[in-house]
C-alpha positions in Angstrom: 4.9 -12.4 18.7 1.7 -10.7 17.6 1.5 -9.7 14.0 -1.3 -7.8 12.3 -2.0 -6.8 8.8 -3.9 -3.6 8.5 -5.2 -2.4 5.1 -7.3 0.3 3.5 -8.7 -0.6 0.1 -10.7 1.5 -2.3 -11.0 -0.8 -5.3 -10.0 -4.1 -3.7 -6.4 -3.9 -4.8 -4.8 -3.4 -1.5 -7.0 -6.0 0.2 -5.8 -8.5 -2.4 -2.2 -7.7 -1.5 -3.0 -7.9 2.2 -4.5 -11.4 1.7 -1.4 -12.5 -0.2 0.8 -11.4 2.7 -1.6 -13.1 5.1 -1.1 -16.4 3.2 2.6 -16.1 3.9 2.1 -15.3 7.6 -0.9 -17.4 8.6 -0.8 -16.5 12.3 -1.2 -12.8 11.4 -4.5 -11.2 11.9 -5.8 -9.2 8.9 -8.0 -6.2 9.7 -9.5 -3.5 7.5 -8.4 -0.1 8.6 -11.9 1.1 9.1 -12.5 -1.8 11.6 -9.4 -1.2 13.7 -9.7 0.5 17.0 -6.7 -0.2 19.2 -5.6 -3.7 18.1 -2.3 -2.2 16.8 -1.3 -1.3 20.3 -0.7 -4.9 21.3 1.0 -5.9 18.1 4.7 -6.5 17.9 4.8 -6.2 14.1 2.4 -4.3 11.8 2.1 -4.7 8.1 0.4 -1.5 7.1 -1.1 -1.1 3.6 -3.1 1.5 1.8 -3.8 2.8 -1.7 -1.8 5.8 -3.0 -3.6 9.2 -3.2 -1.5 12.1 -4.6 1.8 10.5 -3.8 1.0 9.4 -0.3 -1.1 6.8 1.6 -4.8 7.4 1.5 -6.2 9.6 4.2 -7.4 6.8 6.5 -4.0 5.0 6.4 -2.1 8.3 6.9 -4.2 9.1 10.0 -3.6 5.6 11.4 0.1 5.8 10.8 0.3 9.1 12.7 -1.1 7.3 15.8 1.3 4.4 15.7 4.5 4.7 17.7 7.3 2.4 18.7 6.3 -0.5 16.5 8.1 -2.6 13.8 6.3 -1.7 10.6 6.4 -3.1 7.0 4.4 -1.2 4.5 2.6 -2.2 1.3 0.6 -0.2 -1.2 -1.0 -0.1 -4.6 -1.0 2.8 -7.0 -2.3 3.6 -10.5 1.2 4.4 -11.9 3.7 1.9 -13.3 5.9 0.4 -10.5 9.2 0.6 -12.2 8.9 4.4 -12.3 10.4 7.4 -10.6 7.0 8.2 -9.1 6.6 4.7 -7.5 10.2 5.0 -6.0 9.5 8.4 -4.6 6.2 7.2 -3.1 7.9 4.3 -1.4 10.6 6.5 -0.1 8.1 9.0 1.3 6.2 6.2 3.1 9.4 4.9 4.5 10.3 8.3 5.9 6.9 8.6 7.5 7.2 5.2 9.2 10.7 6.0 10.5 9.5 9.2 12.3 8.2 7.1 15.2 8.7 3.5 14.3 11.1 0.9 13.0 10.9 0.4 9.3 11.1 -3.2 8.1 10.6 -2.8 4.4 8.1 -1.9 1.7 6.2 -3.4 -1.2 4.3 -1.5 -3.9 2.5 -2.7 -7.0 0.3 -1.2 -9.7 -3.5 -1.5 -9.3 -6.6 -0.3 -11.0 -7.8 3.3 -10.4 -11.4 3.8 -9.4 -13.6 5.2 -12.3 -14.8 8.0 -10.0 -11.2 9.2 -9.5 -10.5 9.1 -13.2 -13.6 11.2 -13.9 -12.5 13.6 -11.1 -9.1 13.9 -12.8 -10.7 14.6 -16.2 -12.7 17.5 -14.7 -9.9 18.9 -12.5 -7.1 19.2 -15.1 -7.6 20.9 -18.5 -5.8 19.5 -21.5 -2.8 21.8 -21.1 -2.2 21.0 -17.4 0.8 18.7 -16.4 -1.7 16.2 -14.8 -4.1 16.2 -17.8 -5.3 12.8 -19.1 -3.0 12.0 -22.0 -3.0 8.9 -24.3 0.0 7.6 -22.2 -2.1 8.1 -19.0 -5.0 6.2 -20.5 -2.7 3.3 -21.5 -1.3 3.2 -17.9 -4.8 3.1 -16.5 -5.8 0.3 -18.9 -2.7 -1.6 -17.9 -3.6 -1.0 -14.2 -6.9 -2.8 -14.7 -5.0 -6.0 -14.9 -3.3 -5.5 -11.5 -2.7 -6.7 -8.9 -2.1 -9.9 -11.0 -0.9 -13.3 -10.0 2.8 -12.2 -10.1 2.1 -9.1 -8.0 0.3 -11.3 -5.4 3.2 -13.8 -5.4 5.7 -11.0 -5.0 3.6 -9.7 -2.0 3.6 -13.1 -0.5 7.4 -13.4 -0.8 7.7 -9.9 0.6 5.7 -11.0 3.7 7.7 -14.2 4.1 11.0 -12.4 3.9 10.0 -9.8 6.5 8.7 -12.6 8.8 11.8 -14.7 8.4 14.0 -11.7 9.2 12.0 -10.9 12.3 12.2 -14.5 13.5 16.0 -14.5 13.0 16.5 -11.2 15.0 
């Protein structure tokens, strides 16, 4: 069985999670999304990871997912928001639905991660103080908390996620 782990990472968060999954599935090949050409076509199982941009996978990961058809896919992602939140749940559900359009969904993992300083500056300029997406003290706190992630516990949870998916595939 050929397993590949494909990731797109803007700040290093998603690459760190991909590496944790790879530690659980040593025979899997880990490939950056920008380096992948057609390797996914020969894979039996794909772990597909990307960072979250406006409630969805980043552009590169979304574009790749649109090409993939008829595969078993597990997804993983990082986002700036808190994970035990409605936003994180909605994001994971949206990604699951996208996978299920043309593939078999095996499961998903999401964790908080740091947000690039460039994106924070962009948000500050895009949204005035009275806008629903304006930078608030709570938002600043969430971003500060995100600077600590993915942490050791996040990486361990990603590794367990990878192990569980792998063991379920092996049994079936």
